[in-house]
C-alpha positions in Angstrom: -8.9 7.8 -6.2 -8.0 9.2 -2.8 -5.2 11.8 -2.4 -4.3 12.6 1.2 -1.6 14.5 3.0 -1.0 12.2 5.9 1.4 13.5 8.5 4.5 14.3 6.5 3.6 11.9 3.6 1.6 12.1 0.4 -0.8 9.1 0.1 -2.6 8.2 -3.1 -4.7 5.1 -3.0 -7.6 3.2 -4.6 -10.3 2.5 -2.1 -11.9 -0.9 -2.6 -15.2 -2.5 -1.5 -14.9 -4.6 1.6 -16.6 -7.5 0.0 -15.8 -11.2 0.1 -12.5 -12.0 -1.5 -13.8 -15.1 -3.2 -10.3 -16.5 -2.9 -10.3 -18.7 0.1 -12.6 -19.3 3.1 -12.9 -16.5 5.6 -13.5 -19.1 8.3 -10.0 -20.5 7.7 -8.3 -17.2 8.5 -10.6 -16.3 11.4 -9.8 -19.7 12.9 -6.2 -18.7 12.9 -6.9 -15.5 14.8 -6.8 -13.2 11.7 -9.2 -10.3 11.3 -10.6 -9.1 8.0 -9.0 -5.9 6.7 -11.8 -3.4 6.8 -10.2 -0.6 5.0 -9.2 -2.3 1.8 -7.2 -0.3 -0.7 -4.3 -0.4 -3.1 -1.5 2.1 -2.3 -0.5 3.9 -5.5 2.0 6.2 -3.8 3.1 6.8 -0.2 6.1 9.0 0.1 7.6 11.7 2.3 6.4 15.1 1.1 9.7 16.8 1.6 11.4 14.3 -0.8 8.6 14.6 -3.4 8.6 18.4 -3.4 12.3 19.0 -2.6 12.7 21.3 -5.6 9.4 23.1 -5.2 8.6 26.0 -2.9 5.7 25.6 -0.4 3.5 28.0 -2.4 3.8 25.8 -5.5 2.7 22.5 -3.7 -1.0 23.0 -4.4 -0.2 23.6 -8.0 1.8 20.4 -8.2 -0.9 18.4 -6.3 -3.3 19.6 -9.0 -0.9 18.4 -11.7 -0.7 15.0 -9.9 -4.5 14.8 -9.7 -4.6 15.5 -13.4 -2.0 12.9 -14.1 -3.9 10.3 -12.1 -7.1 11.0 -14.1 -5.3 10.1 -17.3 -5.3 6.4 -16.3 -8.1 3.9 -15.8 -6.5 2.2 -12.8 -7.9 -1.2 -13.6 -6.4 -4.0 -11.7 -6.4 -7.8 -11.6 -5.8 -9.7 -8.4 -3.2 -12.5 -8.9 -1.7 -14.7 -6.3 -2.4 -14.7 -2.5 0.5 -14.9 0.0 0.8 -15.1 3.7 3.6 -12.9 5.0 5.0 -12.1 8.4 7.4 -9.8 10.0 8.9 -9.1 13.4 10.0 -5.5 13.9 9.2 -2.0 15.1 5.9 -0.7 13.9 5.4 2.8 15.3 6.5 2.2 18.9 10.3 2.1 18.5 10.7 0.5 22.0 8.6 -2.6 21.2 9.2 -5.3 18.7 6.0 -7.1 17.6 5.1 -9.9 15.3 2.6 -9.4 12.6 1.1 -11.6 9.9 -1.0 -10.9 6.9 -2.7 -12.5 3.9 -2.3 -10.3 0.9 -3.3 -10.5 -2.8 -0.8 -9.3 -5.3 -2.4 -7.2 -8.1 -1.5 -6.4 -11.6 -2.0 -2.7 -12.5 -0.9 -2.0 -16.0 -1.1 1.8 -15.6 1.1 1.8 -12.5 4.5 1.9 -14.3 3.2 4.5 -16.8 2.0 6.8 -14.0 5.4 6.5 -12.2 7.2 7.3 -15.4 5.2 10.5 -15.9 5.3 11.4 -12.2 9.1 11.1 -12.1 9.3 13.4 -15.2 7.0 15.9 -13.5 8.8 16.0 -10.2 12.3 15.5 -11.7 12.9 12.4 -9.4 13.4 8.7 -9.8 10.8 7.2 -7.4 10.5 3.4 -7.4 7.1 2.0 -8.3 5.0 1.1 -5.3 4.5 -2.7 -4.7 0.8 -3.2 -5.6 -1.1 -5.5 -3.3 -4.3 -5.7 -1.3 -4.2 -6.6 2.4 -7.0 -9.1 3.0 -6.5 -10.4 6.6 -4.2 -9.3 9.4 -3.0 -10.5 12.8 -0.7 -8.7 15.3 0.1 -8.2 18.9 -1.3 -4.8 19.7 -4.5 -4.1 21.5 -5.8 -2.1 18.6 -6.1 -4.4 15.5 -6.2 -1.4 13.1 -2.4 -1.3 13.4 -1.9 -4.9 12.3 -0.9 -4.2 8.6 2.6 -4.7 7.3 3.7 -1.9 5.0 5.3 -3.1 1.7 6.7 -0.6 -0.7 9.0 -2.8 -2.8 9.5 -6.3 -4.1 12.7 -6.5 -2.0 10.6 -5.8 1.2 8.0 -8.4 0.1 10.7 -11.0 -0.3 12.1 -10.3 3.2 8.7 -11.1 4.7 8.9 -14.9 4.3 6.1 -15.0 1.6 4.3 -18.3 1.3 1.9 -18.6 -1.6 -1.6 -19.9 -0.7 -3.0 -22.3 -3.2 
């Protein structure tokens, strides 16, 4: 489990091996101009630090990060990939002056411990955070020169449904 303070956000994620997906032919996506996602992971939590710790003084943050680590270690974090979808979005991704078009193939995943973790985390932080939308980005395509920026962030089922999801059979 990786816990990182990234800019003004707390990121918790499961790093995954970059092996073959076994789901559909890599040649198919490469032929469409997609690139294999090289940093495969499942985001467990990505949230602004100031919201997470709004009731906690700066000196107590390390203590609370320790409690979050302890909470994470209470779960096995087993997951099962389910359906694969192709999604796309036109929007602002970092550069607020440029709209770009991105596409991704993602695998939804079932993580039984996710809801339990969020229930306990919300009690710990005295918040009501929504559960992260669990998925693995498999292949991406975008318009920037640097392909490491091609992913489409998805934090909820509502966002996912807005990305024109098409199930891949």
